[in-house]
C-alpha positions in Angstrom: 128.7 379.3 -25.4 131.0 380.9 -23.2 131.6 380.1 -19.8 132.7 382.0 -17.1 136.0 379.9 -15.0 135.6 380.5 -11.9 139.0 382.0 -10.6 140.6 380.8 -6.9 140.3 383.0 -3.6 143.2 382.8 -3.6 147.1 382.9 -5.2 147.7 378.6 -5.1 150.7 378.2 -2.5 150.8 381.3 -0.8 151.7 379.5 3.1 151.2 382.2 5.7 153.3 380.5 8.3 156.4 379.7 5.9 155.9 383.7 4.9 156.1 384.7 8.5 159.2 382.5 9.7 160.8 384.1 6.2 161.2 387.0 7.6 161.3 386.4 11.1 164.1 383.6 10.9 168.1 384.3 10.9 170.3 382.8 7.8 172.6 383.1 5.2 170.7 385.6 2.9 169.8 389.0 2.4 166.0 389.1 0.7 165.5 391.9 -1.3 162.8 390.6 -4.0 161.8 390.9 -6.0 165.2 392.9 -7.2 167.0 389.8 -5.9 168.8 388.4 -2.6 172.2 388.5 -2.1 172.9 384.5 -0.4 176.7 384.1 0.9 178.3 380.4 1.9 178.5 379.1 5.4 182.0 379.3 6.5 183.7 376.3 8.0 183.2 375.2 11.3 185.5 375.5 14.2 186.5 373.1 16.7 188.4 374.5 20.5 188.2 371.1 22.5 185.1 369.5 22.1 183.0 373.3 21.6 182.3 374.1 17.9 182.0 377.2 16.5 180.8 378.8 13.2 181.4 382.5 13.4 179.7 382.8 9.6 178.1 386.4 10.5 174.4 385.8 9.4 171.5 388.1 8.1 171.2 389.6 11.5 174.5 389.8 12.5 175.1 392.2 8.7 171.8 394.3 9.8 173.5 395.3 13.5 177.0 396.2 11.5 174.6 397.9 9.2 172.6 399.7 12.8 175.5 400.4 14.5 177.6 402.0 11.4 174.1 404.1 11.3 174.3 405.0 15.1 178.5 406.0 14.6 176.9 408.1 11.1 173.8 409.7 13.0 176.8 411.0 16.3 179.2 412.1 13.9 176.3 414.5 11.8 174.9 415.7 15.2 178.8 416.5 17.0 179.6 418.2 13.4 175.8 419.8 13.5 175.9 421.0 17.6 179.5 422.3 16.8 178.9 424.3 13.8 175.8 426.0 15.7 177.6 426.6 18.8 179.8 428.7 16.5 177.6 430.6 15.5 176.5 431.6 18.8 172.5 429.7 17.6 170.5 427.2 19.8 171.0 423.9 18.4 167.8 422.8 16.2 167.1 420.6 13.9 167.5 416.8 14.1 171.3 417.6 15.7 169.0 419.8 18.4 166.5 416.9 19.1 169.5 413.7 19.4 171.0 416.5 21.8 167.8 416.6 23.8 167.3 412.9 23.8 170.8 412.3 25.0 170.5 414.6 27.9 167.2 413.5 28.7 169.0 409.7 29.3 172.0 411.2 31.3 169.2 413.3 33.5 166.1 411.1 34.0 168.2 407.8 33.5 171.4 407.8 34.2 171.3 410.3 37.2 168.2 410.0 38.2 168.0 406.0 38.6 172.0 405.6 39.3 173.0 408.6 41.3 176.4 410.4 41.7 178.3 407.9 39.2 175.2 408.3 37.3 177.1 410.7 34.4 179.6 407.7 34.3 177.5 404.6 32.8 176.0 407.7 30.3 177.8 407.2 27.6 176.4 403.0 27.9 173.0 404.0 28.3 173.0 406.8 24.9 174.6 404.2 22.9 172.1 401.2 23.8 169.4 402.7 23.4 170.1 404.1 19.8 171.5 400.9 19.2 168.4 399.2 20.2 166.4 402.2 18.5 168.2 401.3 15.2 167.6 398.0 15.3 163.6 397.9 16.0 163.5 400.8 13.7 164.8 398.7 10.7 162.6 396.0 11.1 159.9 397.8 10.6 161.4 399.1 7.2 160.7 397.1 3.8 163.5 394.3 3.0 164.7 395.0 6.8 165.7 392.0 9.9 165.0 393.0 12.8 167.9 391.6 15.0 166.5 392.3 18.1 163.6 389.1 17.3 166.7 386.6 17.6 167.0 385.5 20.9 171.3 385.4 21.0 170.6 388.9 19.5 168.9 390.8 22.9 170.7 387.6 25.4 173.8 389.2 23.8 172.9 392.7 25.2 171.0 391.7 28.6 174.4 389.5 29.3 176.5 392.9 28.2 174.7 394.5 31.0 175.1 391.8 33.6 178.7 392.7 33.3 178.5 396.2 33.5 175.8 395.9 36.5 178.3 392.9 38.4 181.6 394.6 37.6 180.5 397.4 38.2 179.1 396.7 41.6 182.1 395.2 42.4 184.2 398.2 42.1 182.1 400.4 43.8 181.7 397.9 46.9 185.1 396.2 46.9 184.9 392.3 47.1 183.6 392.5 50.7 180.5 394.5 50.4 180.3 392.6 46.7 180.3 388.8 48.7 177.1 391.2 51.0 175.0 391.0 48.0 174.9 387.6 47.8 175.8 386.1 51.3 173.6 388.8 53.1 174.1 389.1 56.6 171.2 388.9 58.7 170.8 391.1 61.9 170.0 390.3 64.9 170.7 386.9 64.5 173.6 385.4 65.6 175.5 381.5 65.2 174.2 378.6 63.8 170.7 381.0 63.0 172.6 383.5 61.1 174.7 380.7 59.5 171.4 379.2 58.1 169.8 381.8 57.0 172.5 383.6 54.6 172.8 379.7 53.6 169.0 379.2 52.5 169.4 383.2 51.2 171.7 382.8 49.2 170.5 380.8 46.7 167.9 383.1 46.3 169.7 386.0 45.8 171.9 384.8 43.1 168.8 383.8 40.9 167.9 387.1 41.5 170.7 388.7 40.0 170.5 385.8 37.2 166.6 386.5 36.5 167.8 390.2 35.7 169.5 389.9 32.6 167.0 386.9 31.2 164.3 388.9 32.1 165.6 391.7 29.9 166.5 389.3 27.0 163.5 387.7 26.6 161.1 390.8 27.4 162.6 393.0 24.3 162.9 389.4 22.3 159.3 388.7 22.6 157.6 392.5 22.1 159.6 392.6 18.5 159.4 389.0 17.5 154.6 389.5 18.7 154.3 392.5 16.9 156.2 391.2 13.6 154.1 388.3 14.3 150.8 390.2 13.7 152.1 392.7 10.7 153.3 389.7 8.3 150.0 387.6 9.3 148.3 390.4 7.9 149.6 390.0 5.3 148.8 386.8 4.7 145.6 387.1 5.4 145.4 390.1 2.1 147.7 387.2 0.2 145.3 384.3 1.5 141.6 385.5 0.1 143.2 387.4 -3.1 140.1 389.8 -2.4 139.3 393.9 -2.5 137.0 393.1 0.2 138.7 391.6 2.9 142.6 393.1 1.5 141.4 397.4 2.2 140.1 396.7 5.6 142.7 394.6 6.5 145.2 397.0 5.0 144.1 400.1 7.3 144.5 397.8 10.0 148.3 396.5 8.9 148.9 400.5 9.0 147.6 401.6 12.2 149.3 398.7 13.5 152.4 399.5 11.6 152.3 402.5 13.2 151.4 401.3 16.3 155.1 399.4 15.8 157.4 401.8 15.5 156.1 403.7 19.1 156.9 400.2 19.8 159.8 400.6 18.5 160.8 403.2 21.1 158.9 401.8 24.1 161.3 398.7 23.8 164.7 400.6 23.8 163.1 402.9 26.5 162.5 400.3 29.0 166.1 398.2 27.7 167.8 401.0 29.3 165.2 401.9 31.9 165.8 398.4 33.6 169.6 398.6 32.9 169.9 401.8 34.6 167.8 400.2 37.2 169.4 396.7 37.9 173.0 398.8 37.7 171.4 402.0 40.5 170.5 398.7 42.6 173.7 397.4 42.8 175.6 401.0 43.2 173.2 401.4 46.2 173.2 397.9 47.6 176.6 398.3 50.3 174.2 401.6 51.7 
């Protein structure tokens, strides 16, 4: 008499936590399973006094370089296509026309709209920042991809770069005296000890407000990208965990909808980052008024 051996509800060894951490954490390997894995050894540490550095490129660094190369290639293709279309006296069309409209939108609505007359000087920086973040976000959605903006160190580096642009640009726009006025504000109508006390009280607050801006930029982008990946990978883990068509089909439909939403979020987060950067630059440029 044949007996039916009950099958396990899910494959043995499925660990949702391991799936999530494996795809969101950084490392020294590129995972292209089932095709294979490309890994490399960590370089020796560099010791500079009491500071220890390691310059080994990680997975996120590789995808950052790849994203930058894609942006450069995209802009080169767009330039070549626009020059050819204009030589034929044709209106910009296709992919090149779309990229041109995005660039003009960033220049007119964000750079000039938020910064003012100095906006065109900052437009190339904002355009490069938008496309760089957008491409990094989108690559993380693709199979075998990794979201470099899901690394807090990457978003912090971007935020620090914006911080330096804001402060250095503000310094040259206002001069040393005007720039110091953004840290040690002049309290009108108050003189003597009262003015000194209020300025001493406000200076730490003004300085803290400068430092909270890059912190908000870094954490906002990092949190939004990591949260979306956690949701997607958790749903994939649920499908593997139960190993049932009854659970897998509706979960896969929900997963497809969330992936479409993540595409929108990838573009939205790039826009919000650039919008805040332009706002911070504009506030500093007009602070002396």
